[in-house]
C-alpha positions as CSV (number, residue, x, y, z in Angstrom):
1,M,-2.4,-6.4,52.9
2,P,0.8,-7.4,54.5
3,T,2.4,-5.3,57.4
4,G,5.5,-5.5,59.7
5,P,9.0,-4.5,59.8
6,G,10.6,-3.7,56.5
7,I,7.2,-3.8,54.7
8,R,5.8,-0.9,52.8
9,L,2.8,-1.0,50.4
10,D,2.2,2.0,48.0
11,T,-1.0,2.2,46.1
12,G,-3.3,4.7,44.7
13,V,-6.2,2.5,43.7
14,R,-9.5,3.0,45.4
15,A,-13.0,1.8,44.8
16,G,-14.1,3.0,41.3
17,S,-10.6,3.5,40.2
18,V,-10.1,2.5,36.5
19,V,-6.9,0.5,35.8
20,P,-6.1,1.2,32.1
21,G,-5.1,-1.8,30.0
22,Q,-2.8,0.0,27.7
23,Y,-0.2,0.6,30.5
24,D,1.1,-1.3,33.3
25,S,-1.9,-2.6,35.1
26,L,-0.5,-1.5,38.5
27,L,-2.6,-2.0,41.6
28,A,0.0,-1.7,44.3
29,K,3.8,-1.7,44.8
30,L,5.1,-3.9,47.7
31,V,8.5,-2.7,48.9
32,V,10.6,-5.0,51.2
33,T,13.7,-4.0,53.0
34,G,16.1,-5.8,55.5
35,A,19.4,-5.5,57.2
36,D,20.9,-7.8,54.4
37,R,19.6,-9.6,51.3
38,Q,18.5,-12.9,53.2
39,Q,16.4,-11.0,55.7
40,A,14.8,-9.0,53.0
41,L,13.9,-12.4,51.2
42,R,12.6,-13.9,54.3
43,R,10.3,-10.7,54.9
44,A,9.4,-10.8,51.2
45,R,8.3,-14.5,51.4
46,R,6.1,-13.7,54.4
47,A,4.6,-10.6,52.9
48,L,3.7,-12.3,49.7
49,R,2.3,-15.2,51.5
50,E,0.0,-12.7,53.5
51,F,-0.9,-10.5,50.5
52,R,-4.2,-11.4,48.9
53,I,-6.2,-9.7,46.1
54,G,-9.5,-11.3,45.4
55,G,-11.8,-11.0,42.1
56,L,-9.1,-11.0,39.5
57,A,-5.8,-12.5,38.4
58,T,-2.7,-10.8,39.5
59,V,1.1,-11.5,39.3
60,L,1.4,-12.4,43.2
61,P,1.8,-16.3,42.4
62,F,4.5,-15.4,40.1
63,H,6.4,-13.3,42.7
64,R,5.9,-16.0,45.4
65,A,7.6,-18.5,43.0
66,V,10.5,-15.9,42.2
67,V,11.4,-15.5,45.8
68,E,11.6,-19.3,46.3
69,A,13.8,-19.9,43.2
70,P,17.3,-21.0,43.9
71,D,18.7,-18.8,41.1
72,F,17.2,-15.8,42.7
73,T,17.9,-16.6,46.4
74,G,21.5,-17.9,46.1
75,T,23.8,-16.6,48.9
76,D,27.0,-16.9,46.8
77,T,26.0,-16.0,43.3
78,L,22.8,-14.6,41.8
79,G,21.7,-16.8,38.8
80,V,19.3,-14.4,37.2
81,Y,19.9,-12.5,34.0
82,T,18.0,-10.4,31.5
83,T,16.3,-13.3,29.8
84,W,16.3,-15.8,32.8
85,I,12.6,-15.9,32.9
86,E,12.1,-16.9,29.3
87,N,15.1,-19.2,29.1
88,E,15.1,-21.0,32.4
89,F,12.4,-20.0,34.9
90,A,9.5,-20.4,32.5
91,T,10.2,-24.2,32.2
92,A,9.7,-24.6,36.0
93,L,6.4,-22.6,35.7
94,E,5.1,-24.8,33.1
95,A,5.5,-27.8,35.3
96,D,3.5,-26.2,38.1
97,P,-0.3,-26.5,37.8
98,A,-0.6,-23.1,39.6
99,F,1.0,-21.5,36.3
100,S,-0.6,-23.8,33.7
101,P,-4.3,-23.3,33.9
102,A,-6.3,-26.1,32.4
103,A,-7.7,-25.9,29.0
104,P,-11.3,-24.7,28.7
105,E,-13.6,-27.6,29.3
106,E,-15.4,-26.9,26.0
107,P,-13.5,-26.0,22.8
108,R,-13.8,-22.5,21.6
109,R,-14.1,-20.9,18.2
110,T,-13.4,-17.3,17.1
111,I,-15.2,-15.3,14.5
112,G,-15.0,-11.8,13.1
113,I,-17.8,-9.4,14.0
114,E,-18.6,-5.8,13.5
115,V,-19.7,-3.5,16.4
116,D,-20.4,0.2,15.8
117,G,-18.5,0.0,12.6
118,K,-15.3,-1.6,14.1
119,R,-14.3,-5.1,13.4
120,M,-13.4,-7.3,16.2
121,E,-13.0,-11.0,17.2
122,L,-15.6,-12.9,19.3
123,G,-14.8,-16.2,21.0
124,L,-17.6,-18.6,21.9
125,P,-18.0,-22.2,22.8
126,K,-17.5,-24.3,19.6
127,A,-20.9,-26.2,20.1
128,L,-22.8,-23.0,20.7
129,L,-21.2,-21.2,17.7
130,D,-21.7,-24.2,15.5
131,S,-25.4,-24.4,16.4
132,L,-25.9,-20.6,15.6
133,L,-24.1,-20.9,12.3
134,D,-26.1,-23.9,11.5
135,G,-29.3,-21.9,11.7
136,G,-30.3,-22.5,15.4
137,G,-30.5,-26.3,14.8
138,R,-29.5,-28.9,17.5
139,H,-26.9,-27.7,20.1
140,G,-23.5,-29.0,19.0
141,A,-24.5,-29.5,15.3
142,E,-21.3,-29.6,13.0
143,V,-20.7,-26.7,10.6
144,P,-20.7,-28.0,7.0
145,E,-17.0,-28.4,5.9
146,S,-17.7,-26.1,3.0
147,R,-18.7,-23.3,5.2
148,A,-16.0,-23.8,7.5
149,E,-13.6,-23.6,4.6
150,A,-15.4,-20.5,3.3
151,E,-14.8,-19.0,6.8
152,A,-11.1,-19.7,7.0
153,E,-10.7,-18.3,3.6
154,K,-12.5,-15.2,4.3
155,N,-10.5,-14.5,7.4
156,D,-7.1,-15.3,5.7
157,G,-6.6,-11.6,4.7
158,D,-7.4,-10.2,8.2
159,L,-4.6,-8.1,9.7
160,L,-4.7,-8.4,13.5
161,A,-3.3,-6.1,16.1
162,T,-0.4,-7.9,17.9
163,M,-0.8,-6.1,21.2
164,A,-3.1,-3.6,23.1
165,G,-2.3,-0.1,22.3
166,T,-3.3,3.1,20.5
167,V,-2.7,3.6,16.7
168,V,-0.1,6.2,16.0
169,K,-0.1,6.2,12.2
170,W,-0.6,4.0,9.2
171,L,2.4,3.7,6.9
172,A,0.4,2.5,3.9
173,E,-2.9,3.7,2.4
174,P,-5.8,1.5,1.3
175,G,-5.1,0.3,-2.2
176,A,-1.4,0.2,-1.8
177,S,0.6,-3.0,-2.5
178,V,2.4,-4.4,0.5
179,E,4.9,-7.2,1.0
180,E,4.8,-9.9,3.8
181,G,6.8,-8.6,6.6
182,E,6.5,-4.9,5.6
183,T,5.6,-2.5,8.4
184,V,2.1,-1.1,7.7
185,L,1.1,0.3,11.0
186,V,2.7,1.8,14.2
187,L,1.1,1.1,17.7
188,E,2.1,2.9,20.9
189,A,1.6,1.4,24.3
190,M,3.3,2.3,27.6
191,K,5.2,5.1,25.8
192,M,6.9,2.7,23.4
193,E,6.1,2.3,19.7
194,T,5.7,-1.0,18.0
195,A,5.5,-1.9,14.4
196,V,2.8,-4.1,13.0
197,A,3.9,-6.0,9.8
198,A,1.9,-7.3,6.9
199,H,1.2,-11.1,7.5
200,R,0.9,-11.7,3.7
201,A,1.7,-10.1,0.5
202,G,-1.1,-8.4,-1.3
203,T,-3.2,-5.1,-1.5
204,L,-4.0,-3.3,1.7
205,G,-7.8,-3.0,2.0
206,E,-10.2,-1.3,4.4
207,Q,-8.7,0.0,7.6
208,F,-10.8,-0.6,10.7
209,A,-8.7,1.5,13.1
210,A,-7.6,5.2,12.7
211,A,-4.9,7.3,14.3
212,G,-5.8,7.7,17.9
213,D,-8.1,4.7,18.2
214,A,-7.4,2.1,20.9
215,V,-7.0,-1.6,19.7
216,T,-6.9,-4.8,21.5
217,P,-4.7,-8.0,20.9
218,G,-6.3,-10.1,17.9
219,Q,-8.5,-7.3,16.9
220,V,-8.9,-7.1,13.1
221,I,-7.5,-3.7,12.1
222,A,-7.4,-4.0,8.2
223,T,-7.7,-6.5,5.5
224,I,-4.9,-7.5,2.9
225,G,-6.3,-9.1,-0.3
């Protein structure tokens, strides 16, 4: 952890602590002060270079990049605004290998599975999954086209959770007719409610998550036939 003049680190995380995924995954808060903005920036750069967290991905590389960005560090004008990251800074990050992880060496496929009565998505290396679906044959065997088409058709009606959160309430009951874009479910995360809309028109089928259940991004929460 960084130390020195103008450096403060606040954290309540200890060995055995659980960092919940449905809220800000806060591990620590680095607070840097200085006599003026430029001194604070110099101290921030040093503190962020010294700060190391191992074993999991964090936003430290992002912060290191921000305090070096001319738009953020300008002495005359500050070039950042509400959507600066999405509209401008993201372009610079995409060109930086540190922020553009290489694609997995082996292609992956996703299938729907049921665990303890709940539907969820499972991603596996494509060659391994194809081999399993082929009945345990040669590793890397291709899935027959008719089977792949059947799987795609079977999953077309899956309504997926758009984010991690807790189910607040369903706005449509099984058997109800819904239109594409119609809100059918409300999720809550970080004290904010988010609407989940039907991805297609049809009849709402079985619901795999009830009010109070936690869901993950991409989890199948219902079907629309």
